[in-house]
C-alpha positions in Angstrom: 107.3 116.0 101.1 109.8 113.2 100.9 111.6 112.5 97.6 112.3 108.9 96.8 114.0 107.2 93.8 111.8 106.4 90.8 112.6 102.8 91.4 110.6 102.8 94.7 107.4 103.0 92.7 105.5 99.7 92.4 103.4 98.9 89.4 100.3 101.0 89.4 101.8 103.8 91.6 102.4 107.3 90.4 104.7 110.1 91.4 105.8 113.6 90.4 109.3 114.1 89.1 111.3 116.2 91.6 114.9 116.1 90.4 117.3 114.3 88.1 120.8 113.7 89.4 123.2 116.1 87.6 125.9 113.4 87.5 123.6 111.1 85.5 125.2 110.3 82.1 121.7 110.4 80.4 120.2 113.3 82.2 119.7 115.3 78.9 118.0 112.3 77.3 115.7 111.8 80.3 114.6 115.4 80.1 114.1 115.1 76.3 111.7 112.2 76.7 109.6 114.0 79.4 111.2 113.5 82.8 111.0 117.2 83.8 110.3 118.7 87.1 106.6 118.5 87.9 105.8 115.8 85.3 103.6 112.9 86.5 105.1 109.4 86.0 103.4 106.1 86.6 105.1 102.7 87.0 103.5 100.4 84.5 105.2 97.1 85.0 108.6 95.4 85.6 110.3 92.7 83.7 110.4 89.2 85.4 113.8 89.9 86.9 113.0 93.5 87.8 115.2 95.2 85.2 114.2 97.1 83.1 111.0 98.8 84.4 108.4 100.4 82.2 107.1 103.9 83.1 104.4 106.0 81.5 105.1 109.7 81.2 103.3 112.1 78.9 101.4 109.4 77.1 104.6 107.5 76.3 105.8 104.3 77.8 109.5 104.2 78.4 111.6 101.3 79.7 114.5 102.3 82.0 117.2 100.3 83.6 117.2 100.5 87.4 120.6 102.3 87.4 119.1 105.1 85.2 115.7 105.2 87.0 117.5 105.6 90.4 118.9 108.9 89.2 115.4 110.4 89.1 113.7 111.4 92.4 109.9 111.6 92.7 107.3 112.5 95.2 104.9 109.6 95.5 101.3 110.4 94.9 99.0 109.2 97.6 95.7 107.6 96.7 92.7 109.2 98.4 90.0 106.8 99.3 86.5 108.2 99.1 84.1 106.7 101.6 80.8 105.7 100.0 77.6 106.3 102.0 
């Protein structure tokens, strides 16, 4: 499984939080608002200039600057297509 930065999620895509960079100045705050290992996060939308980006985690929508979101690594969830008969 490949980890990618949270910023690599496009609107509508989801991922599972893998790690938070220990050197992040707001790592404690990120954990407090729900960015913990194994938590599912979904990219909701980005502002017109791409910064900040809104993410939904644990029924809360949080806007993060790209610099802060890039400190979080996620494993992208893949969508399974179910063939219809």
